C-alpha positions in Angstrom: -5.9 12.1 9.3 -5.4 10.5 12.3 -2.3 10.8 14.9 -1.2 7.4 14.2 -0.9 7.7 10.8 2.3 8.4 10.2 3.3 6.5 12.7 2.5 3.6 10.8 3.7 5.1 7.3 7.3 5.2 9.1 6.7 1.2 9.6 5.4 0.9 5.5 8.7 3.1 4.8 10.4 0.0 6.9 9.2 -2.1 4.7 10.2 -0.3 1.3 13.7 -0.2 2.6 13.5 -4.2 3.3 12.4 -4.1 -0.5 14.9 -1.8 -1.4 17.7 -3.6 0.3 16.9 -6.6 -2.0 17.0 -5.1 -5.5 12.9 -4.3 -5.8 11.5 -1.2 -6.2 11.4 0.3 -2.6 7.2 0.3 -1.8 6.5 -0.7 1.6 3.0 -1.9 3.0 1.6 -2.5 6.2 -2.1 -3.7 7.3 -3.5 -2.1 10.9 -6.1 -3.9 12.3 -8.0 -2.1 16.1 -4.7 -0.3 16.9 -2.8 -3.8 15.9 -0.2 -4.1 13.6 -1.3 -7.6 12.3 0.7 -7.5 8.7 4.2 -6.6 7.2 4.4 -6.7 3.2 7.0 -5.1 0.2 7.3 -5.3 -3.3 8.6 -8.8 -4.2 7.7 -9.6 -8.0 11.8 -10.2 -8.4 11.4 -12.8 -5.2 8.7 -14.0 -6.6 9.0 -14.2 -10.5 5.1 -13.0 -9.4 3.9 -10.1 -11.6 0.6 -9.1 -8.7 3.9 -9.6 -5.8 3.4 -5.8 -5.4 3.7 -4.8 -1.2 -0.5 -4.0 -1.4 -1.4 -7.6 -2.2 1.3 -9.7 -0.4 0.5 -7.1 2.6 -2.9 -8.0 2.4 -2.3 -11.8 1.9 -0.7 -11.9 5.1 -3.6 -9.9 6.7 -6.2 -12.0 5.7 -4.2 -15.0 6.8 -4.2 -13.3 10.3 -7.9 -12.8 10.8 -8.5 -15.8 9.2 -11.0 -14.4 6.2 -10.7 -13.1 2.8 -12.3 -10.0 4.2 -10.1 -8.1 6.7 -13.3 -5.6 7.3 -12.5 -2.6 9.7 -9.0 -3.0 9.3 -6.1 0.1 7.5 -3.9 -0.3 4.5 -0.7 2.2 4.4 1.5 1.8 1.7 4.4 4.2 0.7 3.0 4.7 -2.9 -1.0 5.4 -4.3 -1.3 1.6 -5.2 -2.4 1.3 -8.5 -5.0 -0.4 -10.3 -4.9 -4.3 -9.6 -3.8 -3.2 -6.2 -7.3 -1.4 -5.7 -8.8 -3.6 -7.1 -8.2 -5.7 -4.6 -8.6 -3.2 -2.1 -12.2 -3.3 -3.0 -12.3 -7.0 -2.5 -10.4 -6.8 1.3 -13.5 -4.0 2.3 -10.6 -2.6 4.5 -12.2 0.6 6.3 -9.0 2.9 5.0 -6.6 3.0 2.6 -3.5 6.4 4.0 -0.8 6.1 1.2 2.2 8.2 0.9 3.3 9.1 -2.6 1.3 10.0 -5.4 1.8 8.2 -8.7 1.5 10.0 -11.7 2.1 7.0 -13.5 -0.4 4.4 -12.7 -1.8 5.4 -9.8 -5.9 4.1 -9.4 -6.6 5.9 -6.2 -6.6 10.0 -8.1 -4.2 10.0 -9.8 -4.6 7.9 -13.5 -7.3 6.9 -12.4 -10.2 7.2 -9.7 -11.1 3.1 -9.3 -11.6 3.6 -5.4 -13.9 6.2 -6.2 -16.6 5.0 -8.6 -19.8 4.7 -7.5 -20.4 1.5 -9.4 -18.7 -0.3 -6.8 -20.0 -2.1 -3.3 -17.7 -0.5 -1.4 -16.5 2.8 0.4 -14.1 3.4 2.2 -11.8 6.6 3.8 -9.2 7.5 1.3 -5.7 9.6 2.9 -3.2 10.4 0.8 -0.1 12.9 1.2 1.2 11.1 4.5 4.9 11.8 4.6 4.5 11.9 1.0 7.7 14.2 0.5 9.9 10.6 2.4 7.9 8.5 0.1 8.6 9.8 -2.7 12.2 10.6 -2.2 12.5 7.1 -1.6 11.8 6.3 -4.9 13.5 9.1 -6.7 17.2 7.9 -4.9 16.2 3.9 -6.3 15.6 5.5 -9.7 18.6 7.8 -10.1 21.1 4.9 -8.8 19.0 2.5 -11.8 20.3 5.4 -15.0 
């Protein structure tokens, strides 16, 4: 973990709050390149009617537009929850340098809890993975959201 990881995760949590205000599952993501925030994303599956509009995908699409390339070399993705299999695949395709996430996802996480997509030796890209950054706050936000829905 680098000193700025918590600061950037705080920005991802702000994106998650934005998703929650819109009635979406509160997941937020940001992309940082060379110390600069280049993209933000929050869950938009309901708003967009798009099952692929996870926070990570929204942020990666914006980052690709920002750099003018589908490869976002050297970038770090910060996300409040462990990415699913779809998002893990997109992370590999984007060729990110780092993934930093908050809470584990025991029901669908594809980084270490249910699957270990990013560590599969058959893939042609490796990246640094940092988990557990502000995990308590990230998990509490999701738990509060789902508790209010019951």
